[in-house]
VEXDREN-2710 file (C-alpha; in Angstrom, 1 decimal):
% VEXDREN-2710
k/r/px/py/pz
1/MET/16.4/-16.7/24.3
2/PHE/14.6/-18.8/21.5
3/THR/16.8/-20.9/19.1
4/THR/14.2/-21.1/16.2
5/VAL/11.4/-18.6/15.5
6/LEU/8.8/-18.9/12.7
7/ILE/7.5/-15.9/10.9
8/ALA/3.8/-16.2/10.2
9/ASN/3.8/-13.5/7.5
10/ARG/5.3/-12.6/4.1
11/GLY/6.9/-9.8/2.1
12/GLU/8.9/-7.1/3.4
13/ILE/8.0/-7.5/7.1
14/ALA/9.1/-11.2/6.9
15/CYS/12.4/-10.1/5.5
16/ARG/12.6/-7.4/8.3
17/VAL/12.1/-10.0/11.0
18/ILE/14.5/-12.4/9.5
19/ARG/17.2/-9.6/9.5
20/THR/17.0/-9.1/13.2
21/LEU/16.9/-12.9/13.9
22/ARG/20.1/-13.3/11.9
23/SER/21.7/-10.8/13.9
24/MET/20.8/-12.4/17.2
25/GLY/21.8/-15.8/15.9
26/ILE/18.4/-17.3/15.9
27/ARG/17.2/-19.8/13.2
28/SER/14.4/-18.5/11.1
29/VAL/11.4/-20.3/9.5
30/ALA/9.5/-18.7/6.7
31/VAL/6.1/-19.8/5.6
32/TYR/4.7/-19.4/2.1
33/SER/1.7/-19.9/-0.1
34/ASP/2.0/-21.0/-3.9
35/ALA/2.0/-17.5/-4.9
36/ASP/5.1/-16.9/-2.8
37/ALA/7.0/-20.1/-3.5
38/GLY/9.9/-18.0/-5.1
39/ALA/9.6/-15.1/-2.8
40/ARG/12.7/-13.3/-1.3
41/HIS/11.6/-14.0/2.4
42/VAL/11.4/-17.7/1.5
43/ARG/15.1/-17.7/0.2
44/LEU/16.3/-15.5/3.2
45/ALA/15.0/-17.8/5.9
46/ASP/16.9/-20.8/7.2
47/ALA/13.9/-23.2/6.5
48/ALA/10.7/-22.5/4.7
49/VAL/7.2/-24.4/4.9
50/ARG/4.4/-24.3/2.3
51/LEU/1.1/-23.5/3.8
52/GLY/-1.3/-23.8/0.9
53/PRO/-2.7/-22.1/-2.1
54/ALA/-2.5/-18.4/-2.8
55/PRO/-5.8/-17.2/-1.0
56/ALA/-5.0/-16.1/2.4
57/SER/-7.7/-18.0/3.9
58/GLN/-6.1/-21.2/2.8
59/SER/-2.5/-20.3/3.8
60/TYR/-1.5/-17.3/5.8
61/LEU/-4.8/-17.1/7.9
62/ASP/-4.9/-21.0/8.3
63/ILE/-4.0/-21.1/12.1
64/GLU/-3.7/-25.1/12.0
65/ALA/-1.3/-24.8/9.0
66/VAL/0.8/-22.2/10.8
67/LEU/1.1/-24.3/14.0
68/ALA/1.8/-27.4/12.4
69/ALA/4.7/-25.7/10.4
70/ALA/5.9/-24.4/13.8
71/ARG/5.9/-28.0/15.2
72/ALA/7.5/-29.6/12.1
73/THR/10.5/-27.1/12.2
74/GLY/10.9/-27.0/16.1
75/ALA/10.0/-23.5/16.4
76/GLU/9.6/-22.3/20.0
77/ALA/8.0/-19.0/19.1
78/ILE/6.0/-17.4/16.3
79/HIS/6.3/-13.9/15.2
80/PRO/3.3/-12.7/13.4
81/GLY/4.3/-9.5/11.7
82/TYR/1.4/-7.3/11.0
83/GLY/-1.8/-8.1/9.2
84/PHE/-3.1/-11.6/8.8
85/LEU/-2.9/-13.1/12.4
86/ALA/-1.2/-10.5/14.2
87/GLU/-4.2/-9.2/16.1
88/ASN/-6.2/-12.5/16.2
89/ALA/-7.0/-13.4/19.7
90/ALA/-7.8/-17.0/18.7
91/PHE/-4.5/-17.4/17.2
92/ALA/-2.6/-16.0/20.2
93/GLN/-4.7/-18.5/22.4
94/ALA/-4.0/-21.5/20.1
95/CYS/-0.2/-20.6/20.4
96/ALA/-0.5/-20.7/24.0
97/ASP/-2.5/-24.0/24.0
98/ALA/0.1/-25.6/21.8
99/GLY/3.0/-24.5/23.9
100/ILE/4.2/-22.2/21.4
101/VAL/5.2/-18.6/22.4
102/PHE/3.2/-15.8/20.7
103/ILE/5.5/-12.9/20.1
104/GLY/2.9/-10.4/21.1
105/PRO/0.4/-9.7/24.0
106/GLU/-1.7/-12.2/25.6
107/ALA/-5.2/-13.1/23.9
108/GLU/-7.2/-11.2/26.3
109/SER/-5.2/-8.1/25.7
110/ILE/-5.9/-8.4/22.0
111/ARG/-9.7/-9.2/22.6
112/VAL/-10.1/-6.0/24.8
113/MET/-8.2/-3.7/22.4
114/GLY/-9.7/-5.4/19.4
115/ASP/-13.3/-4.1/20.3
116/LYS/-13.3/-0.3/20.1
117/ILE/-16.2/-0.1/22.7
118/THR/-14.4/-2.1/25.5
119/ALA/-11.0/-0.4/24.7
120/LYS/-12.5/3.1/25.0
121/ASN/-14.2/2.0/28.4
122/ALA/-11.1/0.4/29.7
123/VAL/-8.8/3.5/29.0
124/LYS/-11.3/5.9/30.2
125/ALA/-11.4/4.2/33.6
126/ARG/-7.5/4.9/33.6
127/GLY/-8.2/8.6/33.0
128/VAL/-7.0/8.6/29.4
129/PRO/-8.9/11.3/27.4
130/THR/-11.5/9.9/24.9
131/VAL/-13.5/11.5/22.2
132/PRO/-16.9/12.6/23.6
133/GLY/-19.8/10.3/22.5
134/ILE/-21.7/7.1/23.4
135/ALA/-20.1/3.8/23.3
136/LYS/-22.0/0.9/24.8
137/PRO/-22.5/-2.5/23.2
138/GLY/-25.9/-3.5/21.9
139/LEU/-27.3/-0.1/21.2
140/SER/-30.1/0.0/18.7
141/ASN/-30.3/2.8/15.9
142/GLY/-33.1/4.5/18.0
143/GLU/-30.8/4.6/20.9
144/LEU/-28.0/6.0/19.2
145/ALA/-30.1/8.6/17.4
146/ALA/-31.6/9.6/20.9
147/ALA/-28.0/10.2/22.1
148/ALA/-27.0/12.2/19.2
149/PRO/-28.2/15.6/20.5
150/GLY/-25.9/15.4/23.5
151/ILE/-22.9/14.8/21.3
152/GLY/-23.5/17.4/18.7
153/TYR/-22.9/17.7/15.0
154/PRO/-20.7/16.8/13.0
155/MET/-20.3/13.4/14.4
156/LEU/-18.8/10.3/13.4
157/ILE/-20.5/6.7/13.3
158/LYS/-17.9/4.0/13.8
159/PRO/-18.2/0.1/13.8
160/SER/-17.0/-1.4/17.1
161/ALA/-15.1/-4.2/15.2
162/GLY/-12.6/-3.9/12.3
163/GLY/-10.9/-0.9/10.9
164/GLY/-9.7/0.6/7.7
165/GLY/-12.4/3.1/7.4
166/LYS/-15.2/0.4/6.5
167/GLY/-18.3/1.3/8.0
168/MET/-17.3/4.7/9.0
169/HIS/-19.7/7.8/8.4
170/VAL/-19.4/11.4/9.1
171/VAL/-22.8/12.8/9.9
172/GLN/-23.1/16.6/9.3
173/THR/-26.7/17.2/10.2
174/GLU/-29.7/15.6/11.9
175/ASP/-31.6/14.5/8.7
176/GLN/-28.5/12.4/7.6
177/LEU/-28.4/10.3/10.7
178/ALA/-30.9/7.6/10.2
179/GLY/-29.8/6.8/6.6
180/SER/-26.1/6.9/7.8
181/LEU/-26.9/4.5/10.8
182/GLU/-28.5/1.9/8.4
183/ALA/-25.8/2.1/5.9
184/ALA/-23.0/1.8/8.6
185/ARG/-24.7/-1.1/10.3
186/ARG/-25.1/-3.1/6.9
187/GLU/-21.3/-2.4/6.0
188/ALA/-20.1/-3.4/9.5
189/ALA/-22.0/-6.6/9.3
190/ALA/-20.9/-7.4/5.9
191/SER/-17.2/-6.6/6.6
192/PHE/-16.6/-7.8/10.1
193/GLY/-19.7/-10.1/10.8
194/ASP/-20.6/-7.7/13.7
195/ASP/-22.9/-4.7/13.2
196/THR/-22.3/-3.1/16.7
197/LEU/-22.0/0.6/16.3
198/PHE/-21.1/3.6/18.5
199/ILE/-21.0/7.4/17.9
200/GLU/-18.4/10.1/18.8
201/ARG/-17.9/13.7/18.3
202/TYR/-16.3/14.3/14.8
203/VAL/-13.0/16.3/15.1
204/THR/-12.4/18.7/12.4
205/THR/-8.9/18.9/10.8
206/PRO/-7.9/15.9/12.8
207/ARG/-4.2/14.8/13.1
208/HIS/-3.5/11.3/13.6
209/ILE/-0.8/10.8/16.1
210/GLU/0.4/7.6/17.6
211/VAL/2.7/6.6/20.4
212/GLN/5.0/3.5/20.4
213/VAL/5.0/1.6/23.7
214/LEU/7.2/-1.4/25.1
215/ALA/6.1/-3.5/28.1
216/ASP/7.4/-6.5/29.6
217/ALA/5.9/-9.4/31.8
218/HIS/7.4/-7.7/35.0
219/GLY/5.2/-4.6/34.9
220/ASN/7.6/-2.2/33.1
221/VAL/6.1/0.1/30.5
222/ILE/7.9/2.8/28.5
223/HIS/7.1/4.9/25.3
224/LEU/9.5/5.6/22.6
225/GLY/7.9/8.9/21.4
226/GLU/5.2/9.6/18.8
227/ARG/4.8/9.3/15.2
228/GLU/2.7/11.5/12.7
229/CYS/0.4/9.6/10.6
230/SER/-1.9/12.2/9.2
231/LEU/-1.2/11.8/5.6
232/GLN/-3.8/9.2/4.6
233/ARG/-5.9/8.3/1.5
234/ARG/-9.1/6.2/2.2
235/HIS/-8.3/6.0/5.8
236/GLN/-5.0/4.4/5.0
237/LYS/-1.6/5.8/5.9
238/VAL/0.9/6.6/3.0
239/ILE/3.4/8.8/4.7
240/GLU/4.6/8.7/8.5
241/GLU/7.2/10.5/10.5
242/ALA/8.7/10.7/13.9
243/PRO/8.6/12.9/15.9
244/SER/5.5/14.9/15.0
245/PRO/6.1/18.4/13.8
246/LEU/2.9/19.5/15.9
247/LEU/3.7/18.5/19.5
248/ASP/5.9/20.4/21.9
249/GLU/7.8/18.7/24.7
250/ALA/5.1/19.1/27.4
251/THR/2.2/17.6/25.1
252/ARG/4.9/14.7/24.1
253/ALA/5.3/13.9/27.6
254/ARG/1.5/13.9/28.5
255/ILE/0.6/11.9/25.4
256/GLY/3.3/9.4/26.2
257/GLU/2.1/8.8/29.6
258/ALA/-1.4/8.4/28.3
259/ALA/-0.2/5.7/26.1
260/CYS/1.5/4.0/28.8
261/GLU/-1.7/4.1/30.9
262/THR/-3.4/2.5/28.0
263/ALA/-1.1/-0.4/28.1
264/ARG/-1.3/-0.8/31.8
265/SER/-5.1/-0.9/31.4
266/VAL/-4.9/-4.2/29.7
267/GLY/-1.7/-5.7/31.4
268/TYR/0.1/-5.3/28.0
269/ARG/3.1/-7.3/27.1
270/GLY/5.5/-6.5/24.0
271/ALA/5.5/-3.7/21.4
272/GLY/2.1/-2.0/20.7
273/THR/1.0/1.3/19.4
274/VAL/-1.8/3.7/21.0
275/GLU/-3.4/5.9/18.5
276/PHE/-4.7/9.4/19.2
277/ILE/-6.8/12.0/17.5
278/VAL/-5.4/15.7/17.9
279/PRO/-7.4/18.7/16.7
280/ALA/-4.9/20.6/14.5
281/ASP/-6.3/23.9/16.0
282/SER/-5.7/22.7/19.5
283/PRO/-2.5/20.9/19.5
284/ASP/-2.5/20.5/23.3
285/GLU/-5.7/18.3/23.3
286/PHE/-5.6/14.7/22.4
287/PHE/-8.1/11.8/22.4
288/PHE/-7.7/8.0/22.4
289/MET/-8.8/6.3/19.2
290/GLU/-7.5/2.7/19.5
291/MET/-4.6/0.4/20.3
292/ASN/-2.8/-1.8/17.8
293/THR/-1.6/-4.8/19.5
294/ARG/1.4/-5.5/17.3
295/LEU/4.3/-4.1/15.5
296/GLN/3.3/-1.3/13.1
297/VAL/4.0/-0.9/9.4
298/GLU/5.8/2.5/10.3
299/HIS/7.9/1.2/13.1
300/PRO/11.2/1.9/11.2
301/VAL/10.9/5.8/11.8
302/THR/10.9/5.1/15.5
303/GLU/13.8/2.8/15.3
304/GLU/15.7/5.6/13.4
305/VAL/15.2/8.3/15.9
306/THR/15.6/6.2/19.0
307/GLY/18.3/3.7/17.7
308/VAL/16.1/0.8/19.4
309/ASP/15.5/-2.3/17.3
310/LEU/11.7/-2.9/18.1
311/VAL/11.9/-6.5/16.7
312/GLU/14.7/-7.3/19.2
313/GLN/12.7/-5.9/22.0
314/GLN/9.5/-8.0/21.0
315/LEU/11.7/-11.2/21.1
316/ARG/13.4/-10.5/24.4
317/VAL/10.1/-9.6/26.1
318/ALA/8.5/-12.6/24.7
319/ALA/11.3/-14.7/26.0
320/GLY/10.6/-13.4/29.4
321/GLN/13.3/-10.8/29.7
322/PRO/12.7/-7.6/31.5
323/LEU/13.2/-4.3/29.7
324/GLU/16.6/-3.1/29.9
325/LEU/15.5/0.3/28.7
326/ASP/14.3/2.9/31.2
327/GLN/12.0/6.0/30.1
328/GLU/14.9/8.3/30.6
329/ASP/17.2/6.2/28.1
330/ILE/14.8/7.2/25.4
331/VAL/16.2/10.2/23.7
332/LEU/14.8/11.2/20.2
333/ASN/17.5/12.0/17.9
334/GLY/16.8/13.9/14.5
335/HIS/13.9/13.2/12.2
336/SER/12.8/10.2/10.2
337/ILE/10.2/9.9/7.3
338/GLU/8.6/6.7/6.0
339/THR/6.9/6.4/2.4
340/ARG/4.8/3.3/1.7
341/ILE/5.3/2.0/-2.0
342/TYR/2.0/0.7/-3.2
343/ALA/0.9/-1.3/-6.4
344/GLU/-1.6/1.2/-7.3
345/ASP/-2.5/3.9/-9.8
346/PRO/-3.2/7.1/-8.0
347/ALA/-4.1/8.9/-11.2
348/ALA/-6.9/6.3/-11.6
349/GLY/-8.3/6.9/-8.2
350/PHE/-5.5/4.5/-6.4
351/LEU/-6.7/1.5/-8.2
352/PRO/-4.6/-1.6/-7.5
353/THR/-2.1/-2.6/-10.2
354/GLY/0.4/-5.4/-9.7
355/GLY/1.8/-7.8/-12.0
356/ARG/5.6/-8.9/-13.0
357/VAL/8.4/-6.8/-11.6
358/GLU/10.5/-6.3/-14.9
359/HIS/13.1/-4.4/-12.9
360/VAL/13.5/-2.6/-9.6
361/ARG/15.9/-0.1/-8.4
362/HIS/16.2/0.8/-4.8
363/PRO/17.7/4.0/-3.5
364/GLU/21.0/4.2/-1.5
365/GLY/22.8/6.9/0.2
366/GLU/23.4/8.5/3.6
367/GLY/20.3/8.4/5.7
368/VAL/18.3/6.0/3.5
369/ARG/16.9/2.7/4.5
370/VAL/14.7/0.4/2.3
371/ASP/12.6/-2.3/3.7
372/THR/11.5/-4.6/0.8
373/ALA/11.0/-7.9/-0.7
374/LEU/11.0/-6.7/-4.3
375/GLU/13.2/-8.0/-6.9
376/ASP/13.5/-8.6/-10.6
377/GLY/11.1/-11.1/-11.9
378/LEU/8.8/-11.2/-8.8
379/THR/5.1/-11.2/-9.5
380/VAL/3.0/-8.8/-7.2
381/SER/-0.2/-10.9/-6.6
382/ILE/-3.6/-9.5/-6.2
383/ASP/-4.3/-11.9/-3.3
384/TYR/-2.6/-9.8/-0.7
385/ASP/-2.0/-6.0/0.4
386/PRO/-0.9/-3.7/-2.3
387/MET/2.1/-2.3/-0.1
388/ILE/5.3/-3.7/-1.7
389/ALA/8.2/-1.7/0.0
390/LYS/9.0/1.2/2.4
391/VAL/11.5/3.8/1.9
392/ILE/12.8/5.4/5.2
393/THR/15.1/8.4/5.4
394/TRP/16.7/10.2/8.5
395/GLY/18.1/13.6/8.8
396/ARG/19.3/16.0/11.5
397/ASP/16.1/17.8/11.2
398/ARG/12.7/17.4/9.6
399/GLU/13.8/19.3/6.4
400/GLU/16.7/17.3/5.9
401/ALA/14.8/13.9/6.2
402/ARG/12.2/15.3/3.7
403/ALA/14.7/16.4/1.1
404/ARG/16.6/13.1/1.2
405/MET/13.1/11.3/0.9
406/VAL/12.4/13.3/-2.2
407/ALA/15.8/12.3/-3.8
408/ALA/15.4/8.8/-2.7
409/LEU/12.1/8.4/-4.5
410/GLU/13.6/10.2/-7.6
411/ASN/16.0/7.4/-7.6
412/THR/13.5/4.5/-6.8
413/ALA/12.2/2.5/-10.0
414/VAL/9.6/-0.3/-10.2
415/VAL/9.4/-1.1/-13.9
416/GLY/6.4/-3.5/-15.0
417/PHE/3.3/-1.8/-13.4
418/THR/2.3/1.6/-12.2
419/THR/3.1/2.5/-8.4
420/ASN/2.6/5.6/-6.2
421/ILE/6.0/6.6/-6.2
422/GLU/5.4/9.7/-8.4
423/PHE/2.6/10.8/-6.2
424/LEU/4.5/10.4/-3.1
425/ARG/7.4/12.5/-4.5
426/ALA/4.8/15.3/-5.5
427/LEU/3.0/15.1/-2.1
428/LEU/6.3/15.6/-0.2
429/GLN/6.8/18.8/-2.2
430/TRP/3.3/20.2/-1.5
431/PRO/3.6/23.4/0.5
432/ALA/1.6/22.3/3.4
433/VAL/3.6/19.0/3.8
434/VAL/6.8/21.1/3.4
435/ALA/5.5/23.2/6.3
436/GLY/4.2/20.2/8.5
437/ASP/0.7/21.7/8.3
438/LEU/-0.8/18.3/8.1
439/ASP/-4.3/16.8/8.7
440/THR/-6.0/13.5/7.7
441/GLY/-8.1/15.3/4.8
442/LEU/-4.9/16.9/3.3
443/ILE/-4.6/14.3/0.4
444/ALA/-8.2/14.6/-0.3
445/ARG/-8.1/18.4/-0.7
446/ALA/-4.9/18.5/-2.5
447/PHE/-5.3/15.5/-4.9
448/ASP/-7.0/17.3/-7.9
449/SER/-4.2/19.9/-7.8
450/ILE/-1.3/17.3/-8.1
451/GLU/-0.4/16.8/-11.9
452/PHE/0.6/13.5/-13.0
453/ALA/3.3/13.0/-15.6
454/VAL/2.2/12.3/-19.2
455/PRO/4.6/11.3/-22.0
456/GLY/5.8/14.3/-24.0
457/GLU/8.2/14.5/-27.0
458/ARG/11.1/13.7/-25.0
459/GLU/9.6/10.4/-23.7
460/PHE/8.4/9.3/-27.1
461/ARG/11.8/10.1/-28.7
462/GLU/13.8/8.2/-25.9
463/ALA/11.4/5.1/-26.4
464/ALA/12.0/5.2/-30.0
465/LEU/15.7/5.4/-29.7
466/LEU/15.8/2.6/-27.1
467/MET/13.4/0.3/-29.3
468/ASP/15.8/1.1/-32.2
469/ALA/18.7/-0.1/-30.3
470/ALA/17.0/-3.3/-29.3
471/ARG/15.8/-4.1/-32.7
472/GLY/19.3/-3.4/-34.2
473/SER/21.9/-4.5/-31.6
474/SER/20.9/-8.3/-31.5
475/ALA/21.5/-9.4/-35.1
476/ALA/24.3/-9.3/-37.6
477/PRO/24.2/-6.4/-40.1
478/TRP/23.0/-8.6/-42.9
479/GLN/20.1/-9.9/-40.8
480/ARG/19.0/-6.5/-39.2
481/ARG/15.8/-4.8/-40.2
482/ASP/16.4/-1.4/-39.0
483/GLY/17.4/0.3/-42.3
484/TRP/21.2/-0.7/-42.0
485/ARG/22.9/-0.3/-45.3
486/LEU/26.4/0.4/-46.6
487/GLY/26.7/4.3/-46.7
488/ALA/24.3/6.4/-44.8
489/PRO/21.6/4.5/-42.8
490/ALA/17.9/4.8/-43.9
491/PRO/15.4/6.8/-41.7
492/ARG/13.4/4.6/-39.3
493/ARG/9.7/5.4/-38.5
494/PHE/8.3/4.8/-35.3
495/PRO/4.4/5.1/-34.9
496/LEU/4.0/4.9/-31.1
497/VAL/1.1/5.0/-28.5
498/ALA/1.4/5.3/-24.8
499/ALA/-0.7/3.6/-22.2
500/ASP/-3.0/6.7/-21.8
501/GLY/-3.7/6.5/-25.6
502/THR/-1.4/9.5/-26.5
503/ARG/0.1/8.8/-30.0
504/ARG/3.2/10.2/-31.7
505/THR/5.3/9.1/-34.7
506/VAL/9.0/9.5/-34.4
507/LEU/11.4/9.5/-37.3
508/LEU/15.0/8.4/-36.4
509/THR/18.2/9.0/-38.6
510/GLY/21.7/8.2/-37.8
511/THR/23.2/5.1/-36.4
512/VAL/21.7/2.8/-33.9
513/ASP/23.4/4.0/-30.7
514/ALA/20.5/4.8/-28.3
515/PRO/22.4/5.3/-24.9
516/ALA/24.8/7.8/-26.6
517/VAL/22.3/9.9/-28.3
518/LEU/19.6/10.0/-25.6
519/PRO/18.6/13.7/-24.7
520/ALA/20.8/15.5/-21.9
521/PRO/19.2/15.5/-18.5
522/ASP/16.9/18.3/-17.4
523/ASP/19.6/20.4/-16.0
524/GLY/20.6/21.4/-19.4
525/ARG/24.2/20.1/-19.4
526/SER/25.4/18.3/-22.6
527/GLY/27.4/15.1/-23.1
528/ALA/26.6/11.5/-23.7
529/LEU/25.0/9.6/-20.8
530/PRO/26.6/6.6/-19.6
531/ALA/24.5/3.4/-19.6
532/LEU/24.5/0.1/-17.8
533/VAL/22.9/-2.5/-20.2
534/LYS/21.7/-5.9/-19.1
535/ARG/20.1/-8.4/-21.5
536/ARG/17.5/-11.0/-20.5
537/GLY/16.0/-12.9/-23.4
538/GLN/14.6/-10.6/-25.9
539/ASP/14.5/-7.6/-23.5
540/VAL/17.0/-5.4/-22.4
541/THR/17.4/-3.3/-19.1
542/VAL/19.1/-0.1/-19.4
543/THR/19.9/2.1/-16.6
544/ILE/20.9/5.5/-17.8
545/GLY/22.7/8.1/-15.5
546/GLY/24.9/11.0/-15.6
547/VAL/25.1/14.5/-14.3
548/GLY/21.4/14.7/-14.0
549/ARG/18.7/12.2/-12.8
550/SER/19.0/8.8/-13.8
551/PHE/16.2/6.4/-15.2
552/THR/15.7/2.6/-15.8
553/ALA/14.1/1.0/-19.1
554/VAL/13.0/-2.3/-20.0
555/VAL/13.0/-2.4/-23.7
556/GLY/12.1/-4.8/-26.4
557/PRO/11.7/-4.4/-30.1
558/GLU/8.2/-3.5/-30.0
559/GLY/7.8/-1.6/-26.6
560/VAL/9.5/0.0/-23.6
561/GLN/8.6/0.8/-20.1
562/PHE/10.7/3.3/-18.0
563/THR/10.5/5.4/-14.9
564/ARG/11.3/9.1/-14.5
565/LEU/10.8/10.8/-11.1
566/GLY/8.7/7.8/-10.1
567/ALA/6.3/8.0/-13.2
568/LEU/6.1/4.9/-15.2
569/PHE/5.9/5.4/-18.9
570/ASP/4.6/2.5/-21.2
571/ILE/5.1/3.2/-24.9
572/ARG/4.4/0.6/-27.5
573/ARG/5.0/0.5/-31.4
574/VAL/1.6/0.6/-33.3
575/HIS/1.2/-1.6/-36.3
576/ALA/-1.3/-1.1/-39.1
577/ASP/-3.9/-3.4/-37.5
578/HIS/-3.4/-2.1/-34.0
579/SER/-6.3/-0.5/-32.1
580/ILE/-6.4/1.0/-28.7
581/GLN/-9.3/-0.4/-26.7
582/GLY/-11.2/2.0/-24.6
583/GLU/-10.3/5.2/-26.6
584/ALA/-13.9/6.2/-26.6
585/GLU/-15.7/6.9/-23.5
586/SER/-18.9/5.1/-24.8
587/ASN/-17.0/1.9/-25.6
588/PRO/-19.5/-0.9/-25.3
589/THR/-16.7/-3.4/-24.2
590/LEU/-16.3/-3.2/-20.5
591/THR/-12.7/-4.1/-19.2
592/SER/-11.2/-4.5/-15.9
593/PRO/-9.4/-1.4/-14.6
594/MET/-7.1/-3.7/-12.4
595/PRO/-6.1/-7.2/-12.0
596/GLY/-8.5/-8.9/-9.4
597/THR/-11.3/-11.5/-8.9
598/VAL/-14.8/-11.0/-10.0
599/LEU/-16.8/-10.4/-6.7
600/VAL/-20.5/-10.1/-7.9
601/THR/-22.4/-9.4/-11.2
602/PRO/-25.4/-7.3/-10.4
603/VAL/-26.9/-8.1/-13.8
604/ALA/-27.4/-11.5/-15.7
605/ASP/-26.5/-12.4/-19.1
606/GLY/-29.0/-11.0/-21.6
607/ASP/-30.4/-8.2/-19.2
608/VAL/-30.9/-4.9/-20.5
609/VAL/-29.2/-2.1/-18.8
610/ALA/-29.0/1.8/-18.9
611/GLU/-26.0/3.9/-19.2
612/GLY/-24.2/4.2/-15.7
613/ASP/-25.8/0.8/-14.4
614/ALA/-23.5/-1.6/-12.4
615/VAL/-22.6/-4.5/-14.5
616/ILE/-19.8/-6.1/-12.8
617/VAL/-17.6/-5.8/-9.5
618/VAL/-13.9/-6.7/-9.3
619/GLU/-12.1/-7.1/-5.9
620/ALA/-8.3/-6.8/-5.5
621/MET/-5.9/-5.9/-2.7
622/LYS/-8.9/-5.2/-0.2
623/MET/-10.7/-2.7/-2.7
624/GLU/-13.8/-3.1/-4.7
625/HIS/-14.4/-1.4/-8.1
626/VAL/-17.8/-1.3/-9.7
627/ILE/-17.7/-1.4/-13.5
628/ARG/-20.6/0.4/-15.0
629/SER/-22.2/0.3/-18.4
630/THR/-21.1/3.2/-20.8
631/VAL/-24.0/2.8/-23.2
632/ALA/-27.6/1.6/-22.8
633/GLY/-28.3/-1.9/-24.3
634/THR/-28.0/-5.7/-23.7
635/VAL/-25.4/-7.3/-21.5
636/ALA/-23.3/-10.3/-22.7
637/LEU/-21.0/-11.3/-19.6
638/HIS/-17.7/-12.5/-20.6
639/ALA/-16.6/-13.3/-16.8
640/SER/-18.4/-15.0/-13.8
641/VAL/-18.1/-14.8/-10.1
642/GLY/-14.9/-16.0/-8.7
643/ASP/-12.9/-15.6/-12.1
644/ALA/-9.4/-14.3/-11.8
645/VAL/-9.1/-11.3/-14.2
646/SER/-6.2/-9.3/-15.7
647/ARG/-6.0/-5.7/-16.2
648/GLY/-7.6/-4.7/-19.5
649/GLN/-9.5/-8.1/-19.8
650/ALA/-12.9/-7.8/-21.4
651/LEU/-15.5/-8.6/-18.8
652/ALA/-18.8/-7.8/-20.7
653/VAL/-20.0/-6.5/-23.9
654/ILE/-23.0/-4.2/-24.2
655/THR/-24.9/-4.2/-27.5
656/PRO/-26.3/-0.7/-27.7
657/GLU/-30.0/-0.1/-27.8
658/GLU/-30.2/1.0/-31.4
659/ASN/-28.6/-2.2/-32.6
660/ALA/-30.8/-4.3/-30.4
661/SER/-34.0/-2.7/-31.5
662/THR/-33.1/-3.1/-35.2
663/ASP/-32.5/-6.8/-34.6
664/ASP/-35.9/-7.0/-33.0
665/GLU/-37.6/-5.4/-35.9
666/GLU/-35.9/-7.4/-38.3
667/GLY/-36.8/-10.7/-36.6
668/ALA/-40.4/-9.5/-36.3
669/ALA/-40.6/-8.9/-40.1
END
């Protein structure tokens, strides 16, 4: 077994790998960019090496820098985690050439499975079912169109390289085909540097089911059951579970054997995942989609129902040891669900957020597991993927696992920026999800019916009470400005505004004792709520609990942020000169809806634009957002390509047409 292993990754997966390394007595080496210098995985590891600046291309994706770090620390092996270099054949080959063990499959297996056309043909030759279609390299748009009648509509155009839904187009009718092929080819070339396309039948109401496999270098291949990953938004998974509520035992055995055959088709070694598409109305059918030649984000649900540490198995296989598990040793026990916590705002179309974590509270309890790197004071950077933590629950059956997850999310708090916790909690209580009636389009259909929390009278009063306490408790009575006086205290007036623009004025009377006078929990019971108070500088973190649900607030004299059932409420005090930018839809000032980097400016300074024209494009966490003019007029850009911008930062100002024309007329006179 290895004595030292380097983890070529960051965040929660780096912490997860370190946990297993420590249990096996193996020395761990972390790597980090400048953005992660103070990150949790850096402190957990036995040693840490700086790779470079924050951009991944100059740090985590720099193959030579990673190999140099391994050589400098004496690491015999590198664990790639997932993302970054995990499925990079060139990196696997570079490790082999350097005499360092890559904890994963050989480079050739990654190459074959990394190209969807070669992967589809390889597994088809082994008798694994594939979606009907045409998959050959080098086909022109005309050749693809000529094959379309034999496939039938609707059909799906897919790039051979890459993933994440980029370049994928559903074509419903023949007249849509030519335009969709051209668009898909452009997008594939721009995203992956490879415009190769193929077409396959589009499966309506598809379910995304994947099978975990393990294979060693001695010819042994087993599977560890399946995971249901159908709950997705923008082709990205948000909730996964094991086993699937759809499959019966006979189908489970058949799909598991198909996954093993897929691994055998490329002489696979290590942990991998074979992804299948299953028609919801025909659950005994399944078709191969692709193979992920790495550990998956959702691997904990398989660990929870099998009791197998997949990272340990990866290490043992990479060290040349044969699998000690046979297929009959794998028994699925109970049910497990995983939710991915993202730094994003679902109510704003899942726009990335991020920023400083003022306070984090992770759930605890029976059957609850958290894989995370979050901690108080951490800055969540826009340079990387928006997933910041995972909550995993186990139950004796699916309903127990689901109920535990709902309760766990109710007691999860990330204060500082908006996350998707509230959305996940609501989704898990959606009737179709409760019933296990899933498909990859469910979130898109249900989204408009999910109501997101907005601040009400209770939230504004709580904010005022907490701000009142923060203003009054930090000074001696003669120095306080909260209305304190001998005798009855003077009323205190709090004009407040929430992040969504909602305004309320709260009038407080009585003594400054916020935790004791906060409203009782939603269950209607009375009594004071016990509070845990922690002071940091001018801000106070208050965790308030009791017989009902608890919540955590970070409060200062001028504002408060707190979470309830996953929803983040940001309420500030309004002064006489305070104005809320963006209240009117036709505001001529265009601001960034998320922290990010200016990717492109379709217009130049001084150009005239119409209402709805694209003015600037911001990119963050693998997502692009086009910011359009809300009025017609002349553009004044306040940001340039490559600029890092914050949420709410002014990017451009449009001088409306009527103002511009008046200036012209005056100048002419």
